[in-house]
C-alpha positions in Angstrom: 175.4 -106.4 51.4 173.2 -107.7 54.2 170.4 -108.4 51.7 172.9 -110.5 49.6 173.8 -112.5 52.7 170.2 -113.3 53.6 169.4 -114.1 50.0 172.5 -116.5 49.9 171.3 -118.1 53.1 167.8 -118.6 51.6 169.2 -120.0 48.4 171.6 -122.3 50.3 168.7 -123.6 52.5 166.7 -124.7 49.4 169.3 -127.4 48.3 169.5 -128.6 51.9 165.7 -129.1 51.9 166.0 -130.9 48.6 168.7 -133.1 50.0 166.5 -133.9 53.0 163.7 -135.0 50.6 166.2 -137.2 48.7 167.5 -138.7 52.0 163.9 -139.4 53.1 163.2 -141.1 49.8 166.4 -143.2 50.2 165.3 -143.9 53.8 168.5 -143.0 55.6 167.7 -142.6 59.3 168.8 -139.6 61.5 170.5 -137.6 58.8 167.4 -136.0 57.3 166.4 -134.8 60.8 169.7 -133.0 61.3 169.7 -131.5 57.8 166.1 -130.3 58.3 167.2 -128.5 61.4 170.2 -127.0 59.5 168.0 -125.8 56.7 165.4 -124.4 59.1 168.2 -122.6 61.0 169.6 -121.2 57.7 166.1 -120.0 56.6 165.4 -118.6 60.1 168.8 -116.8 60.2 168.2 -115.4 56.7 164.8 -113.9 57.8 166.3 -112.7 61.1 169.1 -111.0 59.2 166.6 -109.3 57.0 164.5 -108.2 60.0 167.5 -107.0 61.9 168.7 -105.1 58.9 165.3 -103.5 58.4 165.2 -102.5 62.1 168.7 -101.1 62.0 167.9 -99.2 58.8 164.7 -97.8 60.4 166.6 -96.9 63.5 169.3 -95.2 61.4 166.6 -93.2 59.5 165.1 -92.1 62.8 168.4 -91.1 64.3 169.3 -89.2 61.1 166.0 -87.4 61.0 166.3 -86.4 64.7 169.9 -85.3 64.1 168.8 -83.3 61.0 165.8 -81.8 62.9 168.0 -80.4 65.7 170.8 -79.3 63.3 171.6 -75.6 63.2 170.6 -75.3 59.6 167.1 -76.6 60.4 166.8 -74.5 63.5 167.6 -71.4 61.5 165.1 -72.4 58.8 162.4 -73.0 61.4 163.2 -69.6 63.0 163.0 -67.9 59.6 159.6 -69.6 58.9 158.4 -68.4 62.4 159.5 -64.8 61.7 157.9 -64.8 58.3 154.6 -66.2 59.7 154.7 -63.6 62.5 155.4 -60.8 60.0 152.5 -62.0 57.8 150.3 -62.1 60.9 151.3 -58.6 61.9 150.6 -57.4 58.4 147.1 -58.9 58.5 146.5 -57.4 61.9 147.6 -54.0 60.8 145.3 -54.2 57.7 142.3 -55.1 59.8 143.1 -52.5 62.5 143.4 -49.9 59.7 140.1 -51.0 58.3 138.5 -50.8 61.8 139.9 -47.3 62.4 138.6 -46.1 59.0 135.2 -47.6 59.8 134.9 -45.9 63.2 136.2 -42.6 61.8 133.6 -42.8 59.1 130.9 -43.5 61.7 132.1 -40.5 63.8 132.3 -38.3 60.7 128.7 -39.2 59.7 127.5 -38.7 63.3 129.2 -35.3 63.5 127.8 -34.3 60.1 124.3 -35.2 61.2 124.7 -33.2 64.4 126.1 -30.3 62.4 123.3 -30.4 59.9 120.7 -30.5 62.8 122.4 -27.5 64.4 122.4 -25.5 61.1 118.7 -26.5 60.5 117.8 -25.2 64.0 119.7 -22.0 63.5 118.2 -21.5 60.1 114.7 -22.1 61.5 115.3 -19.6 64.2 116.5 -17.0 61.7 113.3 -17.7 59.7 111.2 -17.2 62.8 113.0 -13.8 63.5 112.4 -12.8 59.9 108.7 -13.8 60.3 108.4 -11.8 63.5 110.0 -8.8 61.8 107.4 -8.8 59.0 104.5 -10.0 61.0 102.7 -6.7 60.8 103.0 -6.6 57.0 101.5 -10.1 56.4 97.9 -11.2 56.7 97.3 -13.7 59.7 96.7 -16.8 57.5 99.8 -16.2 55.5 101.9 -15.7 58.6 100.5 -18.9 60.2 101.1 -20.8 56.9 104.7 -19.6 56.8 105.2 -20.7 60.5 103.7 -24.1 59.8 106.0 -24.5 56.7 109.0 -23.5 58.8 108.1 -26.1 61.5 107.3 -28.8 58.9 110.6 -28.3 57.0 112.5 -28.2 60.3 111.0 -31.5 61.5 111.7 -33.1 58.1 115.3 -31.8 58.2 114.8 -30.4 54.7 117.5 -27.7 54.3 116.6 -26.9 50.7 113.0 -26.1 51.6 114.1 -24.0 54.5 116.4 -22.0 52.3 113.6 -21.4 49.7 111.3 -20.4 52.6 113.9 -17.9 53.8 114.3 -16.5 50.3 110.6 -16.2 50.0 110.4 -14.3 53.3 113.2 -12.0 52.3 111.4 -11.1 49.0 108.3 -10.2 51.0 110.2 -7.3 52.7 
């Protein structure tokens, strides 16, 4: 409606300007100046109406957007999005915490396994030494020293299989 009014004012100002040109051509004094002012006022008011209508429409859109933003429906929607984002964040945090716990548990398990293996190797080596001492009199000196060196070497290398074979070898000597 407002656009129609401004278009009608623009269209009405065009014949007024044509009439001014005709009056200037006919050399009528005073009237062209008044009609030029009237046409300019009509054209200016048409543009002013368009600008004011645009500003009012813009203001209306802003007010409607602000009103919609603070409406209860939008507040509930934003709260729901917040809760969903928080839930997703907690899920990710739980996943990474779980991965961290698994990682540290695996490290501790490997450390304890290594300590346990070292303890068993030491006890196996001591048992081999006892067995060697018990059969020391039955063995020649070089064989006894060789078996002691094998025991020390396998213990330092943490070679359980070789220590077990050495123990079996010593037990067959009896």
